[in-house]
Backbone as JSON, one array per atom type, in Angstrom:
{
  "sequence": "XXXXXXXXXXXXXXXXXXXXXXXXXXXXXXXXXXXXXXXXXXXXXXXXXXXXXXXXXXXXXXXXXXXXXXXXXXXXXXXXXXXXXXXXXXXXXXXXXXXXXXXXXXXXXXXXXXXXXXXXXXXXXXXXXXXXXXXXXXXXXXXXXXXXXXXXXXXXXXXXXXXXXXXXXXXXXXXXXXXXXXXXXXXXXXXXXXXXXXXXXXXXXXXXXXXXXXXXXXXXXXXXXXXXXXXXXXXXXXXXXXXXXXXXXXXXXXXXXXXXXXXXXXXXXXXXXXXXXXXXXXXXXXXXXXXXXXXXXXXXXXXXXX",
  "N": [[207.28, -88.12, 115.5], [204.98, -86.24, 117.1], [201.46, -86.07, 117.71], [199.39, -83.42, 118.65], [196.85, -83.44, 121.02], [193.51, -82.29, 120.52], [192.48, -79.23, 122.05], [189.96, -79.32, 124.24], [188.46, -77.32, 125.51], [189.1, -75.09, 123.98], [188.03, -75.81, 121.5], [185.35, -75.87, 122.17], [184.85, -73.17, 122.72], [185.32, -72.03, 120.22], [183.2, -73.19, 118.84], [181.01, -72.06, 120.17], [181.37, -69.37, 119.53], [181.02, -69.43, 116.77], [178.4, -70.3, 116.64], [177.08, -68.15, 117.87], [177.6, -66.05, 116.07], [176.27, -67.05, 113.81], [173.65, -67.13, 114.75], [173.22, -64.42, 115.2], [173.36, -63.44, 112.59], [171.15, -64.73, 111.43], [169.07, -63.6, 112.95], [169.28, -60.94, 112.18], [168.6, -61.14, 109.5], [165.95, -62.01, 109.75], [164.71, -59.81, 111.01], [165.09, -57.84, 109.08], [163.62, -58.99, 107.04], [161.01, -58.96, 108.14], [160.57, -56.22, 108.44], [160.59, -55.48, 105.82], [158.5, -56.87, 104.74], [155.55, -57.18, 102.78], [152.32, -56.23, 103.33], [149.39, -57.23, 101.93], [146.37, -55.86, 101.62], [143.06, -56.27, 101.14], [140.04, -54.8, 100.23], [136.39, -54.58, 99.85], [135.46, -53.88, 96.55], [133.83, -50.9, 95.68], [130.59, -49.86, 94.32], [131.12, -48.06, 92.25], [134.15, -46.32, 91.33], [133.95, -43.73, 92.17], [132.31, -43.71, 94.33], [131.24, -42.11, 97.04], [130.63, -42.99, 99.58], [132.43, -44.93, 100.29], [134.81, -43.63, 100.57], [135.61, -42.41, 103.03], [135.86, -44.67, 104.92], [137.98, -46.02, 103.62], [139.98, -44.08, 103.63], [140.35, -43.78, 106.41], [141.21, -46.34, 107.11], [143.62, -46.41, 105.72], [144.94, -44.36, 107.1], [145.15, -45.55, 109.66], [146.79, -47.78, 109.1], [149.08, -46.49, 108.23], [149.92, -45.42, 110.65], [151.01, -47.57, 111.95], [153.39, -48.15, 110.74], [153.95, -50.26, 109.03], [154.78, -51.96, 105.95], [152.66, -51.81, 103.33], [150.08, -52.75, 100.95], [147.17, -51.4, 99.86], [144.22, -52.31, 98.43], [141.38, -52.58, 96.15], [138.94, -55.25, 95.8], [138.79, -57.59, 93.03], [136.33, -57.63, 91.82], [133.09, -56.01, 92.04], [131.73, -55.94, 95.26], [128.98, -56.15, 97.17], [127.7, -55.52, 100.52], [126.59, -57.89, 101.83], [127.54, -60.07, 100.26], [130.27, -59.54, 100.43], [130.78, -59.98, 103.16], [130.28, -62.72, 103.34], [132.32, -63.72, 101.69], [134.51, -62.88, 103.16], [134.26, -64.42, 105.49], [134.97, -66.86, 104.42], [137.57, -66.5, 103.75], [138.16, -65.44, 101.21], [138.8, -63.43, 98.37], [138.6, -60.89, 99.81], [140.13, -59.35, 102.72], [139.47, -57.56, 104.64], [136.57, -55.88, 105.77], [134.24, -53.24, 106.07], [131.45, -52.65, 108.06], [128.11, -52.4, 109.45], [127.65, -53.5, 112.78], [126.47, -56.54, 114.34], [125.25, -59.1, 116.58], [125.47, -61.64, 115.36], [127.29, -61.25, 113.25], [129.55, -60.64, 114.72], [130.05, -63.05, 115.91], [130.79, -64.67, 113.82], [132.93, -63.44, 112.62], [135.91, -61.42, 113.18], [135.62, -58.52, 114.95], [136.92, -55.18, 114.94], [136.63, -53.31, 117.57], [136.12, -50.43, 117.41], [134.23, -47.76, 116.71], [134.05, -46.72, 113.5], [132.89, -44.51, 112.37], [131.93, -43.12, 114.48], [129.35, -43.86, 115.3], [127.53, -42.71, 113.53], [126.29, -44.22, 111.61], [123.96, -45.11, 112.67], [122.25, -42.96, 112.77], [119.59, -41.79, 111.18], [118.16, -40.31, 108.35], [115.38, -39.49, 106.13], [114.72, -40.65, 102.93], [112.32, -39.89, 100.6], [109.46, -40.2, 98.39], [108.39, -37.44, 96.52], [105.64, -37.2, 96.33], [104.78, -38.32, 98.65], [105.04, -36.54, 100.69], [102.87, -35.3, 102.22], [102.21, -37.32, 104.06], [103.98, -37.14, 106.13], [103.54, -34.86, 107.52], [101.84, -35.07, 109.68], [103.17, -36.59, 111.52], [103.97, -36.96, 114.74], [104.96, -38.43, 116.77], [106.71, -41.46, 117.81], [104.92, -43.5, 117.62], [103.22, -42.59, 115.6], [105.09, -42.64, 113.54], [105.51, -45.37, 113.2], [103.37, -46.15, 111.69], [104.05, -45.8, 109.11], [105.73, -47.17, 106.21], [108.9, -48.41, 106.05], [111.67, -48.91, 103.76], [114.12, -51.39, 103.32], [117.23, -53.3, 103.03], [117.34, -56.85, 102.45], [119.24, -58.39, 103.93], [120.25, -56.69, 105.82], [121.26, -55.53, 109.05], [119.78, -53.37, 109.98], [117.16, -53.83, 109.15], [116.16, -55.82, 110.87], [116.33, -54.43, 113.25], [114.48, -52.33, 112.89], [112.14, -53.87, 112.57], [112.0, -55.06, 115.1], [111.3, -52.88, 116.55], [108.71, -52.44, 115.91], [108.05, -51.77, 113.26], [106.67, -52.29, 110.03], [108.43, -53.63, 107.65], [109.43, -53.13, 104.31], [111.24, -55.12, 102.21], [114.15, -55.34, 100.06], [116.3, -56.95, 97.63], [118.75, -55.69, 96.91], [120.71, -52.7, 97.37], [120.37, -50.55, 95.43], [117.85, -51.09, 94.47], [116.13, -50.23, 96.43], [116.05, -47.45, 96.16], [114.86, -47.37, 93.67], [112.33, -48.37, 94.3], [111.34, -46.31, 95.95], [111.22, -44.2, 94.09], [109.22, -45.2, 92.51], [107.09, -44.93, 94.13], [106.56, -46.85, 96.03], [106.36, -48.25, 99.3], [107.08, -46.02, 102.1], [109.27, -44.56, 103.09], [112.85, -44.38, 102.89], [115.13, -45.08, 105.12], [118.19, -43.55, 105.62], [121.62, -43.44, 106.52], [123.13, -40.51, 107.92], [125.71, -40.26, 107.05], [125.74, -41.29, 104.56], [123.66, -40.39, 102.9], [123.7, -37.91, 101.44], [125.63, -38.15, 99.37], [124.49, -40.31, 98.05], [121.99, -39.35, 97.14], [122.87, -37.39, 95.4], [124.09, -39.02, 93.5], [121.88, -40.41, 92.59], [120.58, -38.48, 91.23], [118.76, -36.43, 92.26], [117.71, -33.95, 91.58], [116.64, -34.38, 89.16], [114.67, -36.14, 89.5], [111.93, -37.65, 91.4], [112.75, -37.82, 93.98], [113.06, -36.97, 97.41], [114.34, -35.35, 100.29], [113.28, -35.76, 103.47], [112.78, -33.05, 105.67], [112.75, -32.61, 108.51], [112.88, -34.64, 110.46], [114.3, -37.59, 112.08], [115.6, -40.9, 112.65], [117.15, -42.64, 115.35], [119.36, -45.16, 116.36], [121.43, -46.9, 118.63], [124.4, -48.02, 117.34], [127.21, -49.49, 115.64], [129.64, -49.01, 113.09], [132.09, -51.15, 112.11], [135.49, -52.18, 111.31], [135.89, -55.37, 110.0], [137.57, -58.51, 110.17], [138.69, -61.76, 109.07], [138.01, -64.49, 111.29], [140.23, -66.02, 111.62], [142.36, -64.38, 111.3], [143.89, -62.89, 113.3], [146.19, -61.4, 113.57], [146.09, -59.34, 111.64], [143.85, -58.03, 112.6], [144.82, -57.06, 115.07], [146.77, -55.35, 114.11], [145.3, -53.34, 112.7], [143.71, -52.38, 114.81], [145.67, -51.36, 116.54], [146.71, -49.27, 114.96], [144.42, -47.62, 114.69], [143.96, -46.87, 117.36], [146.28, -45.39, 117.85], [145.84, -43.29, 116.09], [143.6, -42.16, 117.28], [144.72, -41.32, 119.69], [146.59, -39.37, 118.91], [144.98, -37.48, 117.75], [144.45, -37.47, 115.03], [142.49, -39.15, 114.05], [140.02, -37.92, 114.86], [140.36, -35.56, 113.47], [140.21, -36.35, 110.78], [137.61, -37.41, 110.77], [136.04, -35.12, 111.43], [136.68, -33.37, 109.31], [135.51, -34.73, 107.27], [132.76, -35.08, 107.9], [131.58, -32.89, 109.28], [130.59, -30.67, 107.74], [128.64, -32.0, 106.3], [126.8, -32.86, 108.28], [125.97, -30.37, 109.13], [124.73, -29.4, 106.8], [122.58, -31.11, 106.63], [121.13, -30.28, 108.71], [121.04, -31.43, 111.28], [120.99, -30.8, 114.02], [118.58, -29.51, 114.47], [116.59, -31.27, 113.94], [113.78, -33.39, 114.72], [114.27, -36.15, 116.61], [113.71, -39.55, 116.72], [114.17, -42.11, 118.97], [115.28, -45.46, 118.82], [115.28, -48.83, 120.12], [118.01, -51.13, 120.1], [118.13, -54.33, 119.68], [120.03, -56.01, 118.63], [122.52, -55.22, 119.3], [125.72, -56.01, 120.34], [126.89, -56.95, 123.62], [129.48, -56.2, 124.09], [129.92, -53.79, 122.88], [131.46, -50.62, 122.92], [129.95, -48.53, 124.45], [130.15, -46.84, 126.62], [132.4, -45.34, 126.37], [132.72, -42.26, 125.7], [134.26, -40.74, 123.97], [134.39, -42.08, 121.62], [132.09, -41.71, 120.18], [129.58, -39.92, 118.3], [127.14, -37.85, 119.44], [124.35, -36.12, 119.01], [122.79, -33.45, 120.83], [120.08, -33.65, 120.74], [119.39, -36.29, 120.6], [117.3, -38.36, 122.03], [114.67, -40.04, 123.83], [111.74, -39.55, 122.14]],
  "CA": [[206.38, -86.98, 115.39], [203.87, -86.37, 118.07], [200.21, -85.33, 117.39], [198.82, -82.76, 119.83], [195.41, -83.65, 121.19], [192.74, -81.04, 120.47], [192.07, -78.62, 123.32], [188.48, -79.41, 124.28], [187.9, -76.03, 125.89], [189.24, -74.19, 122.83], [187.04, -76.23, 120.49], [184.01, -75.46, 122.64], [184.75, -71.72, 122.54], [185.18, -71.77, 118.78], [181.83, -73.58, 118.47], [180.08, -71.06, 120.72], [181.52, -68.15, 118.75], [180.4, -69.66, 115.45], [176.95, -70.35, 116.84], [176.63, -66.78, 118.16], [177.63, -65.31, 114.8], [175.2, -67.57, 112.95], [172.37, -66.68, 115.31], [173.1, -62.98, 114.95], [173.06, -63.25, 111.17], [169.75, -65.16, 111.2], [168.19, -62.6, 113.56], [169.32, -59.76, 111.33], [167.82, -61.44, 108.29], [164.54, -62.08, 110.11], [164.23, -58.45, 111.25], [165.03, -57.16, 107.79], [162.5, -59.56, 106.29], [159.76, -58.48, 108.72], [160.4, -54.81, 108.12], [160.36, -55.33, 104.39], [157.35, -57.67, 104.31], [154.46, -56.4, 102.21], [150.97, -56.65, 103.69], [148.41, -56.94, 100.9], [145.09, -55.75, 102.32], [142.05, -56.12, 100.09], [138.71, -54.42, 100.71], [135.39, -54.76, 98.8], [135.36, -52.83, 95.54], [132.5, -50.27, 95.72], [129.8, -49.91, 93.09], [131.99, -47.41, 91.28], [135.32, -45.73, 91.99], [133.62, -42.41, 92.72], [131.35, -43.91, 95.42], [131.72, -41.31, 98.18], [130.4, -43.69, 100.84], [133.59, -45.74, 100.6], [136.02, -42.83, 100.65], [136.04, -42.23, 104.42], [136.42, -45.91, 105.49], [139.27, -46.32, 103.0], [140.94, -43.08, 104.14], [140.65, -44.08, 107.82], [142.01, -47.56, 107.12], [144.97, -46.01, 105.31], [145.52, -43.63, 108.23], [145.5, -46.51, 110.71], [147.93, -48.58, 108.67], [150.24, -45.6, 108.24], [150.35, -45.22, 112.03], [151.74, -48.75, 112.41], [154.7, -48.19, 110.11], [154.17, -51.45, 108.21], [154.8, -51.83, 104.5], [151.39, -52.41, 102.92], [149.39, -52.38, 99.72], [145.73, -51.39, 100.09], [143.63, -52.35, 97.09], [140.02, -53.12, 96.09], [138.76, -56.58, 95.22], [138.74, -57.59, 91.57], [134.96, -57.37, 91.37], [132.24, -55.28, 92.97], [131.15, -56.78, 96.31], [128.09, -55.5, 98.12], [128.03, -55.91, 101.88], [126.26, -59.27, 102.14], [128.48, -60.94, 99.57], [131.61, -59.29, 100.97], [130.88, -60.64, 104.46], [130.38, -64.16, 103.09], [133.66, -63.99, 101.18], [135.45, -62.69, 104.27], [134.17, -65.61, 106.35], [135.63, -67.98, 103.73], [138.93, -66.07, 103.39], [138.23, -65.33, 99.74], [138.67, -62.13, 97.69], [138.86, -59.74, 100.68], [140.54, -59.69, 104.09], [138.88, -56.6, 105.56], [135.29, -55.32, 105.35], [133.62, -52.37, 107.07], [130.0, -52.84, 108.04], [127.41, -52.25, 110.71], [127.8, -54.71, 113.57], [125.41, -57.2, 115.09], [125.79, -60.24, 117.33], [125.81, -62.73, 114.45], [128.53, -60.92, 112.54], [130.67, -60.7, 115.66], [130.32, -64.46, 116.17], [131.37, -65.3, 112.64], [134.12, -62.7, 112.19], [136.57, -60.67, 114.25], [135.42, -57.08, 114.83], [137.79, -54.24, 115.64], [135.53, -52.6, 118.23], [136.27, -48.98, 117.42], [133.26, -47.3, 115.72], [134.87, -45.92, 112.59], [132.19, -43.25, 112.07], [131.39, -42.59, 115.74], [127.94, -44.19, 115.45], [126.66, -42.01, 112.58], [125.56, -45.18, 110.81], [122.65, -45.31, 113.28], [121.47, -41.72, 112.72], [118.96, -41.98, 109.87], [117.18, -39.38, 107.77], [114.44, -40.23, 105.29], [114.51, -40.37, 101.52], [110.92, -40.18, 100.3], [108.91, -39.73, 97.12], [107.77, -36.12, 96.74], [104.19, -37.36, 96.48], [104.49, -38.82, 100.0], [105.27, -35.49, 101.68], [101.76, -35.08, 103.17], [102.17, -38.36, 105.09], [104.91, -36.83, 107.22], [103.15, -33.62, 108.21], [101.12, -35.4, 110.91], [103.98, -37.47, 112.37], [104.35, -36.24, 115.95], [105.5, -39.37, 117.76], [107.19, -42.72, 117.27], [103.72, -44.27, 117.28], [102.84, -42.14, 114.27], [106.11, -43.08, 112.6], [105.35, -46.8, 112.96], [102.3, -46.35, 110.71], [104.65, -45.68, 107.79], [106.47, -48.36, 105.79], [110.27, -48.17, 105.58], [112.28, -49.86, 102.83], [115.48, -51.76, 103.71], [117.77, -54.49, 102.38], [116.95, -58.11, 103.08], [120.25, -58.92, 104.84], [120.79, -55.62, 106.64], [120.86, -55.51, 110.46], [118.77, -52.32, 110.17], [115.83, -54.4, 108.94], [115.75, -56.49, 112.11], [116.16, -53.39, 114.28], [113.19, -51.67, 112.64], [111.07, -54.83, 112.86], [111.93, -55.23, 116.56], [110.69, -51.67, 117.09], [107.31, -52.36, 115.53], [107.83, -51.32, 111.9], [106.41, -53.25, 108.96], [109.49, -53.26, 106.72], [109.41, -53.64, 102.94], [112.64, -55.42, 101.94], [114.6, -55.52, 98.67], [117.56, -57.7, 97.62], [119.94, -54.88, 96.75], [120.66, -51.29, 97.74], [119.82, -49.68, 94.38], [116.42, -51.37, 94.31], [115.38, -49.43, 97.4], [115.81, -46.15, 95.52], [113.88, -47.59, 92.59], [111.02, -48.5, 94.92], [110.9, -44.98, 96.37], [110.88, -43.46, 92.88], [107.95, -45.74, 92.01], [106.04, -44.65, 95.11], [106.32, -48.01, 96.89], [106.85, -47.93, 100.63], [106.91, -44.6, 102.46], [110.54, -43.87, 103.26], [114.08, -45.16, 102.89], [116.01, -44.47, 106.14], [119.61, -43.61, 105.24], [122.53, -42.81, 107.46], [123.58, -39.16, 107.55], [127.02, -40.36, 106.42], [125.56, -41.86, 103.23], [122.52, -39.94, 102.12], [123.99, -36.8, 100.53], [126.29, -38.69, 98.18], [123.55, -41.18, 97.34], [121.01, -38.53, 96.43], [123.56, -36.77, 94.26], [124.28, -40.06, 92.5], [120.57, -40.78, 92.04], [120.05, -37.37, 90.44], [117.52, -35.99, 92.91], [117.15, -32.78, 90.9], [115.98, -34.84, 87.94], [113.75, -37.22, 89.85], [110.95, -37.28, 92.42], [113.3, -38.09, 95.31], [113.01, -35.81, 98.31], [114.85, -35.61, 101.64], [112.39, -35.22, 104.49], [113.67, -32.06, 106.27], [112.57, -32.25, 109.92], [112.89, -35.78, 111.37], [115.33, -38.62, 111.94], [115.61, -42.01, 113.59], [118.47, -42.95, 115.89], [119.54, -46.35, 117.19], [122.85, -47.08, 118.92], [125.06, -49.09, 116.6], [128.56, -49.11, 115.22], [130.28, -49.57, 111.91], [133.43, -51.61, 112.45], [136.25, -53.01, 110.39], [135.86, -56.8, 110.33], [138.5, -59.4, 109.47], [138.4, -63.17, 109.3], [138.29, -64.96, 112.65], [141.54, -66.66, 111.62], [143.38, -63.38, 110.99], [144.04, -62.04, 114.49], [147.32, -60.49, 113.39], [145.61, -58.16, 110.93], [142.96, -57.32, 113.53], [145.66, -56.33, 116.03], [147.45, -54.28, 113.37], [144.35, -52.26, 112.46], [143.33, -51.8, 116.1], [146.81, -50.55, 117.01], [146.75, -48.04, 114.18], [143.27, -46.77, 115.03], [144.19, -46.29, 118.69], [147.31, -44.35, 117.72], [145.2, -42.14, 115.44], [142.76, -41.54, 118.3], [145.58, -40.68, 120.69], [147.26, -38.16, 118.4], [143.99, -36.55, 117.24], [144.26, -37.52, 113.58], [141.18, -39.79, 113.82], [139.0, -36.88, 114.95], [140.59, -34.59, 112.4], [139.64, -36.92, 109.55], [136.15, -37.5, 110.95], [135.44, -33.77, 111.36], [136.84, -32.82, 107.97], [134.62, -35.47, 106.37], [131.33, -35.08, 108.21], [131.03, -31.67, 109.9], [129.79, -29.9, 106.78], [127.47, -32.82, 105.94], [125.85, -32.78, 109.38], [125.4, -29.02, 109.1], [123.84, -29.26, 105.64], [121.38, -31.89, 106.91], [120.45, -29.59, 109.81], [120.8, -32.48, 112.26], [120.73, -30.27, 115.36], [117.21, -29.01, 114.58], [115.62, -32.32, 113.6], [113.13, -34.18, 115.77], [114.9, -37.47, 116.48], [113.02, -40.63, 117.41], [115.16, -43.1, 119.36], [114.85, -46.85, 118.81], [116.12, -49.81, 120.8], [118.75, -52.02, 119.19], [118.32, -55.62, 120.35], [121.13, -56.73, 118.0], [123.79, -54.63, 119.7], [126.46, -56.89, 121.25], [127.2, -56.39, 124.93], [130.85, -55.68, 124.1], [129.99, -52.48, 122.23], [132.02, -49.68, 123.9], [129.05, -47.38, 124.52], [130.49, -45.95, 127.74], [133.55, -44.51, 125.99], [132.07, -41.16, 124.98], [135.14, -40.18, 122.94], [134.26, -42.86, 120.39], [130.75, -41.55, 119.62], [128.94, -38.63, 118.04], [125.76, -37.88, 119.95], [123.73, -34.79, 119.06], [122.05, -33.23, 122.08], [118.66, -33.94, 120.57], [119.11, -37.72, 120.58], [116.66, -38.8, 123.26], [113.37, -40.62, 123.54], [110.72, -38.55, 121.79]],
  "C": [[205.19, -87.22, 116.33], [202.67, -85.52, 117.62], [199.64, -84.77, 118.68], [197.31, -83.02, 119.89], [194.67, -82.32, 121.14], [192.41, -80.55, 121.88], [190.55, -78.54, 123.36], [187.84, -78.07, 124.59], [187.95, -75.05, 124.71], [188.23, -74.52, 121.75], [185.64, -75.78, 120.87], [183.82, -73.96, 122.43], [184.56, -71.34, 121.08], [183.75, -72.08, 118.33], [180.82, -72.55, 118.95], [180.13, -69.78, 119.91], [180.83, -68.29, 117.39], [178.88, -69.67, 115.57], [176.37, -68.96, 117.08], [176.57, -65.94, 116.89], [176.49, -65.75, 113.9], [173.84, -67.1, 113.43], [172.14, -65.2, 115.04], [172.74, -62.7, 113.5], [171.62, -63.63, 110.86], [168.77, -64.13, 111.75], [168.12, -61.35, 112.69], [168.49, -59.96, 110.07], [166.33, -61.45, 108.59], [163.96, -60.7, 110.33], [164.07, -57.71, 109.94], [163.86, -57.66, 106.97], [161.17, -59.05, 106.8], [159.5, -57.03, 108.36], [160.07, -54.61, 106.65], [159.16, -56.09, 103.87], [156.22, -56.75, 103.82], [153.13, -57.01, 102.62], [150.04, -56.25, 102.54], [147.02, -57.0, 101.55], [144.03, -55.38, 101.29], [140.69, -55.85, 100.7], [137.7, -54.56, 99.56], [135.37, -53.59, 97.82], [133.95, -52.23, 95.59], [131.82, -50.32, 94.35], [130.51, -49.2, 91.95], [133.08, -46.67, 92.04], [135.03, -44.37, 92.6], [132.62, -42.49, 93.87], [131.85, -43.23, 96.69], [131.55, -42.04, 99.5], [131.62, -44.51, 101.26], [134.84, -44.91, 100.89], [136.52, -42.66, 102.09], [136.58, -43.53, 105.03], [137.79, -46.27, 104.91], [140.34, -45.36, 103.53], [141.33, -43.37, 105.58], [141.5, -45.34, 107.93], [143.45, -47.26, 106.72], [145.68, -45.26, 106.44], [145.99, -44.58, 109.31], [146.74, -47.32, 110.34], [149.21, -47.74, 108.64], [150.8, -45.43, 109.65], [151.16, -46.4, 112.56], [153.14, -48.84, 111.83], [154.97, -49.41, 109.26], [154.19, -51.09, 106.73], [153.55, -52.53, 103.96], [150.94, -51.93, 101.54], [147.89, -52.49, 100.0], [145.05, -51.31, 98.74], [142.21, -52.93, 97.14], [140.01, -54.53, 95.53], [138.61, -56.48, 93.7], [137.34, -57.27, 91.04], [134.2, -56.59, 92.43], [131.64, -56.27, 93.97], [130.28, -55.92, 97.21], [128.24, -56.16, 99.49], [127.77, -57.38, 102.18], [127.24, -60.25, 101.53], [129.88, -60.78, 100.13], [131.8, -60.01, 102.31], [131.01, -62.16, 104.29], [131.78, -64.53, 102.6], [134.71, -63.84, 102.28], [135.44, -63.9, 105.2], [134.95, -66.78, 105.75], [137.06, -67.65, 103.32], [139.13, -66.01, 101.88], [138.02, -63.88, 99.33], [139.02, -60.9, 98.54], [139.38, -60.22, 102.03], [140.17, -58.61, 105.1], [137.61, -56.04, 104.94], [134.83, -54.37, 106.44], [132.11, -52.5, 106.94], [129.42, -52.61, 109.43], [127.45, -53.57, 111.47], [126.46, -55.26, 114.03], [126.01, -58.45, 115.72], [126.23, -61.37, 116.41], [127.12, -62.46, 113.73], [129.73, -61.02, 113.46], [130.99, -62.14, 116.07], [131.11, -65.09, 115.02], [132.69, -64.68, 112.2], [134.77, -62.02, 113.4], [136.35, -59.18, 114.04], [136.55, -56.31, 115.5], [136.84, -53.23, 116.27], [135.86, -51.13, 118.48], [135.33, -48.45, 116.34], [133.92, -46.32, 114.76], [134.21, -44.6, 112.23], [131.45, -42.73, 113.28], [129.88, -42.8, 115.88], [127.0, -43.49, 114.48], [125.84, -42.97, 111.72], [124.15, -45.41, 111.37], [121.78, -44.07, 113.33], [120.9, -41.6, 111.32], [117.96, -40.88, 109.52], [116.44, -40.11, 106.66], [114.42, -39.73, 103.85], [113.09, -40.8, 101.19], [110.61, -39.76, 98.86], [108.2, -38.4, 97.39], [106.27, -36.22, 96.96], [103.79, -37.85, 97.87], [104.69, -37.76, 101.08], [104.12, -35.3, 102.67], [101.71, -36.11, 104.3], [103.0, -37.99, 106.31], [104.51, -35.58, 108.01], [102.47, -33.91, 109.55], [101.91, -36.34, 111.83], [104.5, -36.67, 113.56], [105.04, -37.14, 116.98], [106.02, -40.61, 117.06], [106.02, -43.62, 116.9], [103.22, -43.88, 115.89], [103.81, -42.66, 113.21], [105.94, -44.55, 112.23], [104.24, -47.1, 111.96], [102.82, -46.28, 109.27], [105.53, -46.89, 107.5], [107.87, -48.0, 105.31], [110.72, -49.26, 104.61], [113.72, -50.12, 103.28], [115.93, -53.0, 102.95], [117.46, -55.75, 103.17], [117.93, -58.57, 104.15], [120.81, -57.87, 105.78], [120.36, -55.78, 108.1], [119.77, -54.48, 110.74], [117.35, -52.86, 110.06], [115.31, -55.03, 110.22], [115.52, -55.48, 113.24], [114.81, -52.71, 114.11], [112.02, -52.61, 112.97], [110.9, -55.02, 114.37], [111.28, -54.03, 117.23], [109.3, -51.42, 116.53], [107.03, -51.86, 114.13], [107.55, -52.5, 110.97], [107.33, -52.9, 107.8], [109.3, -53.93, 105.37], [110.88, -53.87, 102.55], [112.92, -55.64, 100.45], [115.95, -56.24, 98.7], [118.8, -56.82, 97.61], [119.66, -53.4, 97.02], [119.97, -50.42, 96.68], [118.32, -49.88, 94.19], [115.58, -50.56, 95.28], [115.08, -48.05, 96.83], [114.8, -46.28, 94.39], [112.47, -47.67, 93.17], [110.48, -47.14, 95.36], [110.47, -44.15, 95.16], [109.52, -43.91, 92.33], [106.8, -45.52, 92.99], [105.71, -45.82, 96.01], [107.0, -47.79, 98.23], [106.68, -46.45, 100.91], [108.24, -43.87, 102.6], [111.7, -44.87, 103.3], [115.02, -44.52, 103.9], [117.47, -44.66, 105.75], [120.46, -42.88, 106.26], [122.94, -41.42, 106.97], [124.94, -39.2, 106.86], [126.92, -40.86, 104.97], [124.66, -41.02, 102.32], [122.85, -38.85, 101.1], [124.62, -37.3, 99.24], [125.34, -39.56, 97.37], [122.54, -40.38, 96.54], [121.64, -37.82, 95.24], [123.74, -37.79, 93.14], [122.97, -40.46, 91.83], [119.94, -39.65, 91.25], [118.75, -36.83, 90.99], [116.89, -34.79, 92.21], [116.39, -33.17, 89.63], [114.98, -35.94, 88.23], [112.77, -36.73, 90.9], [111.44, -37.61, 93.82], [113.33, -36.82, 96.13], [113.57, -36.22, 99.66], [113.94, -34.94, 102.65], [113.23, -34.31, 105.4], [113.66, -31.95, 107.8], [112.72, -33.39, 110.91], [114.07, -36.71, 111.12], [115.03, -39.75, 112.92], [117.04, -42.19, 114.1], [118.41, -44.27, 116.65], [121.04, -46.55, 117.4], [123.41, -48.27, 118.15], [126.42, -48.58, 116.15], [128.9, -49.75, 113.89], [131.72, -49.9, 112.29], [134.16, -52.08, 111.2], [136.15, -54.44, 110.91], [136.95, -57.51, 109.54], [138.09, -60.83, 109.77], [138.76, -63.56, 110.73], [139.64, -65.65, 112.75], [142.68, -65.67, 111.4], [143.53, -62.38, 112.14], [145.17, -61.03, 114.32], [146.9, -59.21, 112.69], [144.68, -57.34, 111.82], [143.77, -56.48, 114.51], [146.36, -55.15, 115.36], [146.53, -53.08, 113.17], [143.95, -51.58, 113.77], [144.43, -50.91, 116.67], [146.87, -49.22, 116.28], [145.62, -47.09, 114.5], [143.48, -46.1, 116.4], [145.27, -45.2, 118.66], [146.73, -43.09, 117.07], [144.26, -41.42, 116.4], [143.62, -40.73, 119.27], [146.21, -39.39, 120.18], [146.3, -37.16, 117.74], [143.71, -36.64, 115.75], [142.97, -38.24, 113.19], [140.09, -38.73, 113.8], [139.14, -35.85, 113.83], [140.0, -35.08, 111.09], [138.13, -36.99, 109.62], [135.5, -36.12, 110.76], [135.55, -33.18, 109.95], [135.91, -33.49, 106.97], [133.15, -35.17, 106.63], [130.76, -33.78, 108.81], [130.13, -30.89, 108.95], [128.54, -30.66, 106.37], [126.41, -32.74, 107.02], [125.18, -31.4, 109.43], [124.41, -28.87, 107.97], [122.53, -30.03, 105.83], [120.59, -31.33, 108.1], [120.09, -30.58, 110.94], [120.38, -31.9, 113.61], [119.3, -29.79, 115.55], [116.16, -30.07, 114.26], [115.01, -32.94, 114.85], [113.6, -35.61, 115.59], [114.16, -38.48, 117.35], [114.03, -41.74, 117.69], [114.57, -44.5, 119.42], [115.79, -47.69, 119.67], [116.84, -50.66, 119.74], [119.02, -53.34, 119.88], [119.48, -56.43, 119.77], [122.49, -56.27, 118.49], [124.52, -55.55, 120.69], [126.81, -56.18, 122.56], [128.58, -55.75, 124.97], [130.99, -54.32, 123.44], [130.43, -51.42, 123.24], [131.2, -48.39, 124.05], [129.45, -46.38, 125.61], [131.69, -45.06, 127.45], [133.06, -43.38, 125.1], [132.95, -40.59, 123.87], [135.0, -40.9, 121.6], [132.96, -42.58, 119.63], [130.42, -40.1, 119.33], [127.51, -38.74, 118.53], [125.21, -36.46, 119.97], [122.88, -34.65, 120.31], [120.6, -33.65, 121.97], [118.35, -35.44, 120.59], [118.61, -38.15, 121.95], [115.31, -39.39, 122.89], [112.35, -39.51, 123.31], [109.49, -39.26, 121.23]]
}
């Protein structure tokens, strides 16, 4: 009985075929796994679930993620996180993996910003919440020099505080957002500058009809700044995902559609186009801010040095 020697070429072909099949199966499993992977994206829980200030950033983030086609779960953190605490937790990769906030150079060093202004710069257009008893103080304000004689109230860790101080204001600071409204109600300080994207909902929540809060009707401050989504500096993949989705929403017009449906009526109700707007410098604005891309910004015609 003779034993036939194995055909080396045939054995090699069989091995190649088996390897090809195995590789194809592994690739198929990897693709299926990637498509089915669930991204859990956690943002800071607002003060309460009805907080209107958080509704637009959450809606835009959802829109951007939908544009990417990924499978995701978008949910709030387990506890309420105000901006300062949320940013600290984000730096440490704890509790949240995305935060929206006004930018400055320090934040952009410590975290990864997605440099698309989510509210087209409205965060830097500020109207004034005042105590009704302080109304006479504003009747003689004709210039930025006059405005500097008044005392604004701001949060201790807010970039706005440094911007106002750099422009010659003596700022009264408080630890938390709600305390600023308490100070105004008590007649401390002269005004609380609030973004046009925030102020209406805040005054409704503070019960302006039942208090001495008043919205100054004829003036505003403007400084160029942006509210961005921030992620941890170690999470470039999530940053790229959000940026891709936002750019797709810009390209197909759905970004502008959401922005206009959210803010057009608010800007009209605040009579922004007829206000006297005093423009400030923003020394905290990073050089990378895309100011030259006009499609990313809302700029009323009245925003100029006055």
